[in-house]
C-alpha positions in Angstrom: 29.7 22.7 17.0 30.7 19.2 15.8 27.7 17.1 14.6 28.0 13.5 13.7 27.7 12.4 10.1 25.1 9.9 11.2 22.7 12.7 12.4 23.6 15.0 9.4 22.6 12.2 7.1 19.2 11.7 8.8 16.2 13.2 7.0 14.0 15.4 9.2 10.4 14.5 9.7 8.3 16.3 7.0 5.2 15.7 9.1 6.8 17.6 12.0 8.2 20.3 9.7 4.8 21.0 8.1 3.0 21.0 11.5 5.5 23.5 12.8 5.0 25.7 9.8 1.2 25.5 10.3 1.7 26.6 13.9 3.8 29.6 12.9 1.1 30.7 10.4 -1.5 30.3 13.2 0.6 32.4 15.5 0.6 35.1 12.9 -3.2 35.2 12.8 -3.8 32.8 9.9 -6.7 30.3 10.3 -4.9 27.1 9.3 -6.7 23.7 9.3 -3.9 21.3 10.3 -4.5 17.8 8.9 -0.9 16.8 8.9 -0.4 15.1 12.3 -1.5 11.6 13.2 -3.1 12.3 16.5 -6.7 11.5 17.6 -8.5 14.7 18.5 -10.4 13.0 21.3 -9.5 13.3 25.0 -8.1 10.4 26.9 -11.0 8.4 28.5 -11.9 9.5 32.0 -11.2 6.1 33.7 -7.6 6.2 32.4 -7.1 9.8 33.7 -8.6 8.8 37.0 -6.2 5.9 37.3 -3.2 8.2 36.7 -4.4 10.6 39.4 -4.9 7.8 41.8 -1.4 6.5 41.1 0.1 9.9 41.7 -1.8 10.3 45.0 -0.6 6.8 46.0 3.0 7.9 45.6 3.9 6.0 42.4 6.6 8.5 41.3 9.5 6.2 41.8 11.6 3.9 39.6 9.9 0.8 38.2 11.7 -2.2 36.8 13.6 -1.4 33.6 11.2 -3.5 31.4 8.1 -2.2 33.0 5.9 -3.0 36.0 5.3 -6.7 36.3 1.5 -6.2 36.5 1.6 -4.2 33.3 3.6 -6.7 31.4 1.1 -9.4 32.6 -1.7 -7.1 31.4 -0.1 -6.9 28.0 0.2 -10.7 27.9 -3.5 -10.9 28.7 -4.4 -8.4 26.0 -2.3 -10.2 23.4 -4.1 -13.5 24.3 -7.5 -11.9 24.3 -7.3 -9.7 21.2 -4.6 -11.4 19.1 -4.5 -15.1 19.9 -0.9 -14.8 21.1 0.5 -16.6 24.1 3.4 -14.8 25.8 4.8 -14.6 29.3 5.9 -11.3 31.0 9.6 -12.1 30.2 8.6 -11.8 26.5 7.4 -8.2 26.9 9.1 -4.9 27.4 7.5 -1.4 27.6 9.2 1.7 26.4 8.6 5.4 26.0 6.3 5.1 23.0 6.0 2.7 20.1 8.7 4.7 18.2 11.2 4.0 20.9 10.1 0.3 20.9 10.8 0.1 17.2 14.2 1.9 17.6 15.3 -0.4 20.5 14.2 -3.5 18.5 16.1 -2.5 15.4 19.2 -1.6 17.5 19.0 -5.1 19.1 18.4 -6.9 15.8 20.7 -5.3 13.2 24.4 -5.4 12.5 26.0 -2.9 10.0 24.9 -3.6 6.5 21.9 -5.7 7.3 19.0 -5.0 5.0 15.4 -4.4 6.1 12.6 -4.6 3.5 10.1 -1.8 3.9 6.9 -1.7 1.8 6.2 1.8 0.4 4.2 3.9 1.1 5.7 3.7 4.6 5.7 5.6 7.8 8.3 8.3 7.5 10.3 7.1 10.5 11.0 3.5 9.4 13.9 4.1 7.0 15.6 6.5 9.3 15.4 4.1 12.3 16.9 1.4 10.1 19.8 3.6 9.1 20.4 4.8 12.6 20.7 1.2 13.6 23.4 0.6 11.0 21.0 -1.2 8.6 20.1 -0.5 5.0 16.4 0.1 4.1 15.2 -1.6 1.0 12.0 -0.1 -0.3 9.4 -2.1 -2.1 6.6 -0.1 -3.8 3.1 -1.4 -3.1 1.0 0.1 -5.8 -2.5 1.4 -5.3 -4.0 -1.2 -7.7 -2.7 -3.8 -5.1 -4.4 -1.9 -2.3 -1.0 -0.5 -1.2 0.0 -4.0 0.0 3.2 -5.8 -0.7 2.9 -9.2 -2.4 4.9 -12.3 -1.4 6.5 -12.2 -4.8 7.7 -8.6 -4.2 9.1 -9.5 -0.8 10.9 -12.6 -2.2 12.4 -10.6 -5.0 13.7 -7.9 -2.7 15.6 -10.3 -0.5 19.4 -10.9 -0.7 21.8 -12.8 1.5 22.0 -9.5 3.6 18.3 -9.3 4.3 17.6 -9.6 8.0 14.1 -8.4 8.5 10.9 -7.0 7.0 8.6 -4.3 8.5 4.8 -4.9 8.1 2.5 -2.1 9.3 -1.2 -3.2 9.3 -3.3 -1.1 9.4 -0.9 1.2 7.6 0.3 4.7 8.1 -0.1 6.5 5.6 -2.5 4.5 3.4 -4.8 2.8 5.9 -4.2 -0.5 4.1 -5.1 -3.6 6.1 -3.5 -7.0 5.3 -5.9 -10.0 5.5 -5.0 -13.2 7.4 -4.4 -14.9 4.1 -2.1 -12.1 2.9 -0.1 -12.1 6.1 0.2 -15.9 6.0 1.6 -15.8 2.4 4.2 -13.1 3.4 5.0 -15.1 6.6 5.8 -18.2 4.5 8.4 -16.2 2.6 9.9 -15.0 5.9 10.0 -18.6 7.2 11.8 -19.8 4.0 14.2 -16.9 4.0 14.8 -16.9 7.8 13.6 -13.2 8.2 12.6 -11.4 11.3 9.2 -9.9 11.0 8.7 -6.5 12.7 4.9 -6.3 12.9 3.8 -2.7 13.8 0.2 -3.0 15.0 -0.3 0.4 16.6 -3.6 1.0 14.6 -5.1 -2.4 15.3 -8.1 -1.0 17.1 -8.9 1.3 14.2 -10.1 -1.1 11.6 -13.4 -0.6 9.8 -14.2 -3.7 7.7 -11.6 -6.4 8.1 -10.8 -8.3 11.3 -7.4 -7.6 12.6 -4.8 -10.4 12.1 -1.5 -10.8 13.9 1.1 -12.5 11.8 2.7 -14.2 14.9 -0.6 -16.0 15.5 -1.0 -17.2 12.0 2.1 -19.3 11.6 3.3 -20.9 14.9 6.7 -21.8 13.4 7.3 -18.1 12.5 6.3 -16.8 16.0 9.9 -16.9 17.4 11.0 -14.6 14.5 8.1 -12.1 15.0 8.5 -8.8 16.9 5.1 -7.5 17.6 5.1 -3.7 18.3 2.1 -1.8 19.7 1.2 1.0 22.1 -1.6 3.1 23.6 -1.4 6.4 21.6 -3.8 5.8 18.8 -6.5 3.5 20.3 -6.9 5.3 23.6 -6.1 8.9 22.5 -2.9 8.9 24.6 -0.3 10.2 22.2 1.3 12.4 24.8 1.5 9.8 27.5 4.3 8.0 25.7 4.1 4.2 26.1 4.8 1.5 23.6 5.6 -2.2 24.0 7.2 -5.1 22.2 6.3 -8.8 22.5 8.8 -11.3 21.1 11.5 -13.9 21.8 13.0 -13.6 25.3 16.5 -13.2 23.9 15.4 -10.1 22.0 13.6 -8.7 25.0 16.7 -9.2 27.2 18.8 -7.4 24.6 16.3 -4.5 24.3 16.2 -4.2 28.1 20.0 -4.0 28.2 19.9 -1.1 25.7 17.0 0.6 27.4 18.7 0.4 30.8 21.5 2.6 29.4 19.3 5.2 27.7 15.8 6.1 28.8 15.3 3.4 31.5 11.6 2.7 31.9 8.6 4.8 30.8 7.1 7.2 33.3 5.6 5.3 36.2 2.3 7.3 36.0 1.9 6.4 32.4 2.4 2.7 33.2 -0.4 2.8 35.8 -2.6 4.7 33.3 -1.9 2.0 30.7 -3.0 -0.7 33.1 -6.4 1.0 33.3 -6.5 1.3 29.5 -5.8 -2.3 28.9 -7.9 -3.7 31.7 -10.8 -1.2 31.4 -13.9 -0.8 29.3 -13.5 -0.3 25.5 -16.7 1.8 25.0 -14.6 5.0 24.2 -12.4 3.0 21.8 -15.5 1.8 19.8 -17.0 5.3 19.8 -13.8 6.8 18.5 -13.5 4.2 15.8 -17.1 4.7 14.6 -16.6 8.5 14.4 -13.4 7.9 12.4 -15.4 5.7 10.1 -18.0 8.4 9.4 -15.2 10.9 8.8 -13.4 8.5 6.5 -16.5 8.0 4.3 -17.1 11.8 4.1 -13.4 12.7 3.4 -12.8 10.0 0.8 -16.1 10.8 -1.0 -15.1 14.5 -1.2 -11.5 13.8 -2.3 -12.6 11.3 -5.0 -14.9 14.0 -6.5 -12.1 16.6 -6.9 -10.6 17.1 -10.3 -7.1 15.7 -10.6 -7.5 13.6 -7.4 -8.4 9.9 -6.8 -8.6 8.2 -3.5 -8.9 4.6 -2.3 -11.1 3.8 0.7 -8.7 3.0 3.6 -9.5 -0.1 5.6 -8.0 1.3 8.9 -6.1 4.0 10.7 -7.3 7.7 10.2 -5.6 8.8 7.0 -6.7 9.4 3.4 -4.0 9.0 0.8 -5.2 10.4 -2.5 -3.3 10.3 -5.7 -2.7 13.9 -6.8 -0.6 13.5 -9.9 -3.5 14.7 -12.0 -2.6 18.3 -11.0 1.1 18.0 -11.6 2.3 20.4 -14.4 -0.3 23.0 -13.6 0.0 26.4 -12.0 -1.8 28.0 -9.0 -3.6 31.3 -9.1 -0.5 32.8 -7.5 1.7 31.4 -10.4 3.3 28.5 -8.6 4.3 25.5 -10.6 3.0 22.2 -9.2 5.9 19.9 -10.0 5.4 17.3 -7.3 3.6 16.5 -4.0 5.9 18.8 -1.9 5.0 21.8 -4.2 1.3 20.9 -4.0 1.2 20.6 -0.2 3.3 23.9 0.2 0.9 25.7 -2.2 -2.2 24.3 -0.4 -0.8 25.4 3.0 0.2 28.9 1.8 -2.8 29.6 -0.4 -5.6 27.6 1.0 -4.3 27.4 4.6 -4.7 23.6 5.0 -1.7 21.6 6.3 -1.1 18.2 4.6 1.9 15.9 4.2 3.4 15.2 0.7 3.5 11.6 -0.4 7.2 11.9 -1.1 7.7 11.8 2.7 6.3 8.3 2.6 8.1 7.0 -0.5 5.1 7.7 -2.8 5.6 11.1 -4.6 2.3 11.0 -6.5 0.2 11.2 -3.3 -0.5 13.3 -0.2 -1.6 12.3 3.2 -4.6 13.9 5.0 -5.4 13.0 8.6 -9.1 12.9 9.3 -8.4 12.9 13.1 -10.1 16.3 13.3 -13.6 17.6 14.0 -16.0 17.2 11.1 -16.6 20.9 10.8 -12.8 21.5 10.4 -12.7 18.7 7.8 -15.5 20.3 5.9 -13.7 23.7 6.0 -10.5 22.1 4.8 -12.0 20.2 1.9 -14.0 23.3 0.8 -10.7 25.3 0.8 -8.9 22.6 -1.2 -11.8 22.3 -3.7 -11.8 26.1 -4.2 -8.0 26.2 -4.5 -8.2 23.5 -7.3 -10.6 25.7 -9.2 -7.9 28.4 -9.4 -5.4 26.2 -11.2 -4.5 26.8 -14.8 
């Protein structure tokens, strides 16, 4: 069967690959603790589920407008005003089948072949692949752990060429949990203003911040706002990963272009999900706060344990639900089974096969000296996983 060069060149998601391998081990009877997937382990709040059921019973299973229900787009505008200090009209908003599709549609609408997009590393595994699928060229900028995994204005400026069209800023970050302050975003935004760059601000983890206040770059520099594409969704904050709804707020020209594209591919997100999202955005936030506080307690426990392990060191993440420890201290050693640990993929493979804990190598995120551990799992399972990793480390020679 003929397969396009474009798809052949695309890297598969290591997160998905490791999760699939963990599932196969489980199916064979192995007790695997899977900490590889970025998915809240909580159930969707009851009032949101009730709204979905009510919508089904009211016969909502028909087409909606391509860009989403008018009342939902208005609710998103209200949310952006309330939470982010951003003023938008419904014509500045489009909803899609997940934030991943929102990003893809935005990049397809923004980029011409050869356009460069600056991506701070460590980065979410999907960013470079979406840029390449859109004809663009990803330009990685390594944000070191001694800078809190955050790109500096000097780094952004140095990465720009006459082909640079955009920069992706993810705060809080997947995989590091890094949170940019308002001052840091303002400094980056000033570079973007001077360079004429589009800013793609991925704010999907905005409700899961522990210490800093969330800042939206589009609200900090009014002159930059027309160049900012704010991406968000419902999956992380409301434990709605499987419902599949993301949204973009930005310049009306971009929203029109995205709507044109979406009309030819997926059309709108599921009508039931749109009604459920209305309930999420307009309803109480008690469950969101409770989930965040539980994530905070897990973060403190996990980072404390990881930091005490020989060969590991781990910064305290300011948001999201991932720990991102440096593991290069074990490189060059061998496991009890005789495996050579020559990089983060080898470490994660050995931990999965020998300790039965599924993690994601930092190489997937452009940071080969690290691994990602999701603490979106019950505390008992986290304790089991960390005990196994600690015992596995004791076997290394």
